[in-house]
C-alpha positions in Angstrom: -153.7 148.5 -330.2 -151.6 145.9 -329.6 -149.4 147.1 -332.7 -149.4 150.4 -330.7 -148.3 149.5 -327.6 -145.6 147.2 -328.5 -144.4 150.5 -331.0 -144.8 152.5 -327.6 -142.6 150.0 -325.6 -140.4 150.2 -328.5 -139.6 153.9 -328.3 -139.5 153.8 -324.8 -136.7 151.2 -324.8 -134.8 153.1 -327.4 -135.4 156.0 -325.3 -133.8 154.4 -322.2 -131.0 153.3 -324.1 -130.2 156.8 -325.4 -130.2 158.1 -322.1 -128.6 155.2 -320.2 -125.4 155.8 -322.8 -125.5 159.7 -322.9 -125.4 159.7 -319.2 -122.6 157.5 -318.4 -119.4 159.1 -317.8 -116.3 158.2 -319.5 -113.6 155.7 -318.5 -111.1 155.8 -315.5 -107.8 157.7 -317.3 -104.6 155.1 -317.0 -102.0 155.8 -314.8 -99.8 156.9 -317.7 -102.5 159.8 -318.6 -102.5 160.7 -314.8 -98.8 161.4 -315.2 -99.0 162.7 -318.3 -101.6 165.2 -317.5 -100.0 166.5 -313.9 -96.7 166.5 -315.9 -98.6 169.1 -318.7 -100.2 171.1 -315.5 -97.1 171.6 -314.4 -95.6 172.5 -317.3 -98.3 174.8 -317.7 -98.3 176.6 -314.3 -94.2 176.9 -314.8 -94.6 179.0 -317.9 -97.7 181.4 -316.7 -95.4 181.8 -313.6 -92.4 182.7 -315.6 -93.7 185.2 -317.8 -92.4 188.4 -316.9 -95.4 190.3 -318.3 -98.5 189.2 -316.5 -99.0 188.1 -313.1 -100.5 184.4 -313.2 -100.6 183.3 -309.6 -104.2 183.4 -309.2 -104.6 181.0 -312.4 -105.5 177.6 -311.8 -104.4 175.0 -313.8 -105.7 171.4 -314.3 -105.5 169.0 -317.4 -107.9 166.3 -318.7 -106.7 164.4 -321.4 -104.2 167.2 -322.9 -107.2 169.5 -322.5 -105.8 172.6 -320.1 -108.9 174.0 -318.2 -107.9 177.7 -317.0 -109.6 178.7 -314.0 -108.8 182.1 -311.5 -108.4 185.4 -312.1 -106.6 188.0 -314.5 -106.6 191.8 -314.3 -106.5 192.6 -318.1 -108.0 191.2 -321.1 -104.7 191.0 -322.3 -103.5 188.7 -319.8 -106.5 186.5 -320.3 -105.6 186.1 -323.6 -101.9 185.6 -322.8 -102.3 182.8 -320.7 -104.6 181.3 -323.3 -101.4 181.7 -325.4 -98.6 180.6 -323.2 -101.2 177.4 -322.4 -101.6 176.5 -326.1 -97.8 176.6 -326.7 -96.8 174.0 -324.0 -96.2 170.6 -325.3 -99.1 167.8 -324.3 -101.7 170.5 -324.8 -104.7 169.7 -327.5 -107.0 172.2 -326.5 -107.6 175.3 -324.2 -111.0 175.7 -322.2 -110.6 179.2 -320.1 -114.3 180.2 -319.5 -113.7 180.0 -315.8 -110.5 182.5 -315.9 -112.1 186.1 -315.2 -111.3 189.5 -315.0 -111.0 191.3 -311.6 -111.0 194.6 -312.2 -110.9 197.6 -309.3 -110.9 194.7 -306.7 -114.5 193.7 -308.3 -114.4 189.9 -309.5 -116.0 189.6 -312.9 -115.4 193.9 -313.9 -119.0 194.5 -312.0 -119.6 197.7 -310.1 -120.5 196.6 -306.2 -122.2 200.5 -305.6 -125.1 199.9 -307.7 -124.6 203.2 -309.3 -125.2 203.3 -313.3 
């Protein structure tokens, strides 16, 4: 029983360490990285607003270590893909995450039908 108890304690200790490492937060950004991310976000926002085809004023941009996060609303799938493409072309962007960018159709966000009819 002593061996089994020690084995169980070892497993619990290892599991606790793995959990602690998995839950630890990312190290804080350096001031240089914060400035670089802010500048990249400004360039993305300017590029979106300069686009003559789509209306991107309801798109919010944030950048974390070069990863651009797009959130907010667009009115067509072409606009959604256009926002992604424009963002990818901005210097400093390493990846684009747009899973918080939603379609708004006929005044309903997400394209839903508020009437409840089918």
